[in-house]
C-alpha positions as CSV (number, residue, x, y, z in Angstrom):
1,M,109.0,107.3,128.4
2,T,105.3,107.8,128.4
3,N,103.8,107.6,124.5
4,P,102.5,111.2,123.0
5,S,98.2,111.5,123.1
6,I,98.5,111.0,119.5
7,I,99.9,107.2,119.8
8,G,96.9,106.3,122.3
9,H,94.4,108.1,119.9
10,L,96.3,106.2,117.0
11,Q,95.7,103.1,118.7
12,S,92.3,103.3,119.7
13,R,91.5,104.4,115.7
14,L,93.2,101.4,114.4
15,R,91.5,98.6,116.7
16,K,88.1,100.4,115.2
17,T,89.2,100.7,111.8
18,L,91.0,97.2,111.5
19,N,88.6,95.4,113.7
20,D,91.2,94.1,116.2
21,K,91.0,95.2,119.6
22,T,94.5,93.6,120.3
23,I,96.4,96.1,118.4
24,L,98.9,97.9,120.5
25,I,101.0,100.5,119.1
26,G,104.3,101.5,120.5
27,E,108.2,102.4,120.3
28,I,110.1,99.7,118.4
29,E,113.0,101.1,120.2
30,S,112.6,103.3,123.0
31,G,113.2,107.0,123.0
32,T,113.5,106.8,119.1
33,G,109.9,108.1,118.4
34,N,109.7,105.4,115.9
35,F,106.1,103.9,116.5
36,S,104.5,101.0,114.8
37,I,102.3,98.1,115.6
38,K,103.8,96.0,118.3
39,T,101.0,93.3,118.9
40,C,98.2,92.5,117.1
41,I,96.3,89.4,115.7
42,G,98.7,87.0,113.5
43,H,101.5,89.8,114.1
44,K,104.8,89.7,112.6
45,H,107.9,92.4,112.1
46,I,110.2,93.2,109.0
47,I,112.7,95.4,108.1
48,D,111.3,98.3,106.1
49,E,114.0,99.1,103.2
50,E,112.4,102.4,102.8
51,I,112.7,103.7,106.4
52,N,115.4,101.1,107.7
53,R,113.3,100.4,110.8
54,N,111.8,97.3,112.0
55,V,108.1,97.7,111.5
56,G,105.3,95.4,112.7
57,L,102.7,93.8,110.3
58,F,98.7,93.5,110.6
59,P,97.4,90.6,108.4
60,F,93.8,91.3,107.2
61,R,91.5,89.5,104.5
62,I,89.9,91.1,101.2
63,A,86.5,89.7,99.8
64,D,86.8,86.9,101.9
65,A,89.5,84.9,100.0
66,C,92.6,87.0,99.4
67,N,95.2,88.3,102.3
68,Y,97.1,91.4,102.8
69,L,99.5,93.0,105.2
70,L,99.7,96.5,106.2
71,S,102.2,98.7,108.4
72,V,101.7,102.1,110.1
73,S,104.8,103.8,111.0
74,V,104.8,107.1,112.9
75,N,108.0,109.1,113.4
76,Y,107.3,111.7,116.6
77,N,109.6,114.5,117.6
78,Y,109.5,114.7,121.4
79,S,110.9,118.0,121.5
80,E,108.6,119.9,119.3
81,K,105.6,117.3,119.9
82,K,104.9,117.0,116.7
83,V,104.7,114.0,114.4
84,K,107.3,114.0,111.8
85,H,106.4,111.5,109.2
86,V,103.7,108.9,109.0
87,S,104.2,105.6,106.7
88,I,101.3,103.3,105.8
89,S,102.4,100.3,103.6
90,F,100.3,97.6,102.0
91,Y,101.9,94.0,101.0
92,D,100.4,91.1,99.6
93,E,100.6,87.7,101.2
94,S,104.2,86.9,99.9
95,V,105.1,90.2,102.0
96,Y,105.8,92.4,98.8
97,K,105.4,95.6,99.1
98,M,102.8,97.1,96.7
99,F,102.2,100.5,97.4
100,R,102.7,103.0,100.2
101,A,101.2,106.7,101.6
102,E,103.2,108.9,103.2
103,W,103.3,112.1,104.9
104,A,106.2,114.1,106.5
105,N,108.1,117.5,106.2
106,N,110.2,118.1,103.1
107,E,113.8,118.1,104.3
108,S,115.5,118.2,101.0
109,T,116.1,120.6,98.5
110,I,113.6,118.6,96.1
111,I,110.2,119.8,96.8
112,H,108.2,116.5,97.1
113,A,104.3,116.6,97.3
114,Q,102.8,116.0,100.8
115,P,101.0,113.8,101.3
116,H,101.8,111.4,98.4
117,W,101.9,107.7,97.2
118,H,104.7,105.8,96.3
119,V,103.8,102.8,93.7
120,H,106.2,99.7,93.9
121,N,106.8,97.2,90.8
122,K,107.0,93.7,91.5
123,K,110.7,92.4,90.8
124,P,110.7,89.4,88.6
125,D,112.2,86.1,90.4
126,F,115.2,85.2,88.4
127,S,115.3,81.7,90.5
128,S,112.1,80.8,89.0
129,P,112.0,77.7,86.6
130,L,110.1,79.4,84.7
131,W,113.2,82.2,83.3
132,D,116.1,80.7,81.6
133,A,119.3,81.4,82.5
134,K,121.2,82.1,79.4
135,A,118.0,84.2,78.3
136,V,118.6,86.6,82.0
137,E,122.3,86.5,81.3
138,F,122.1,87.6,77.6
139,F,119.6,90.2,78.5
140,Q,121.5,91.8,81.4
141,E,120.6,95.6,80.8
142,E,117.0,94.5,80.7
143,V,117.1,92.6,83.8
144,A,119.3,95.4,85.6
145,I,116.3,97.6,84.6
146,A,113.9,95.2,85.9
147,I,115.7,94.6,89.4
148,N,116.0,98.7,89.7
149,D,112.7,100.1,90.6
150,K,112.8,103.4,90.0
151,V,109.0,104.0,90.2
152,K,109.1,104.0,93.8
153,N,110.8,106.7,94.0
154,I,108.3,109.2,92.4
155,H,106.1,110.9,94.8
156,F,102.7,110.8,93.4
157,A,100.3,113.7,95.1
158,M,97.7,112.8,97.0
159,S,96.2,116.3,98.2
160,S,97.2,119.0,96.0
161,S,95.4,122.0,95.7
162,W,96.2,122.6,92.2
163,H,92.5,123.3,91.4
164,N,93.1,126.5,93.7
165,S,96.9,127.2,93.3
166,K,100.0,125.5,92.3
167,N,100.8,124.5,95.6
168,H,101.3,120.8,96.0
169,V,102.6,120.6,99.5
170,Q,100.6,120.4,103.0
171,S,103.4,120.2,105.8
172,I,102.3,117.6,108.1
173,A,103.8,120.0,111.0
174,S,101.3,122.2,110.7
175,M,98.2,119.8,110.9
176,N,96.7,119.2,114.5
177,E,96.1,115.6,115.8
178,T,93.1,114.9,114.6
179,E,94.0,115.8,110.8
180,V,96.9,113.5,111.1
181,L,94.6,110.9,112.5
182,N,91.8,111.4,110.0
183,W,94.4,111.3,107.1
184,I,95.5,108.0,108.2
185,D,92.1,106.5,108.8
186,G,91.0,107.8,105.4
187,V,94.2,106.0,103.5
188,L,93.2,102.8,105.5
189,I,89.5,102.7,104.8
190,Y,90.2,103.9,101.2
191,S,93.0,101.3,100.3
192,N,90.9,98.4,102.0
193,E,87.8,99.7,99.8
194,Q,90.0,99.8,96.5
195,L,91.7,96.5,97.1
196,T,88.2,94.8,97.8
197,Y,87.2,96.4,94.3
198,L,90.1,94.8,93.0
199,H,88.7,91.5,94.0
200,D,85.1,91.9,93.7
201,K,84.4,89.6,90.4
202,S,80.9,91.7,90.0
203,K,82.8,94.7,88.9
204,V,85.7,92.7,86.8
C-alpha cells in the first residue's frame, strides 16, 4: 500500500528538523496505518506501553553532553484519509519515558484537551542496593503509590483557547496536513530547546 502524502512530508521535515538524512518513516505493520521511524542513525525499537505498539527511537544529543531518544508515531485512517492520532515521546538515555505530546480525536465520554502533554514520573528501582528490602516490605502502601504512576494519565492542555472561550479541544481531524506537520515540528523544536535549557549551566 502506498504511503499517504503526509508521511512523505513528515519524513522530509524530520530529516531537516532532526538533522538526519537517513530517517525513514514507514508502517511498523503493513496495512495498519501505524507509522513510526523505521530507520535512522543509531536506530532501535521498543514496545510503547501507552499505545501498545512497536515504535522506532531516534537518538539525539543535547548540549554536547546528554543523550536522549524520541519516538514519533502517527496513526492514519486510510478510509477517511485523515491522521487519527499523533504521539511524540521523549526518553532519557536509559529509555525511561519522561514526557510525551499527543494529539488525537476524542473518542471517549471524557473530554480531554487536544492536543496535550503527559508527564511521566520516574519509578524507583527497588532492586537497587540503595533500597532497604525490609523498608520496602514495611512501607508497602507507599511503594504501591510510587509504582503506580497516575500523573501520566493527566492530559495537560497544550494549545487551549481559554482566553477566548472555555473550549480546550481542537480535533486533529479538522486540521489540514500542513497544520499537523507544523504542530509536530513545533513540539520537536520547543522540546529540544527546553532540554537544552535544562543542561545549559549558564542558566542554572
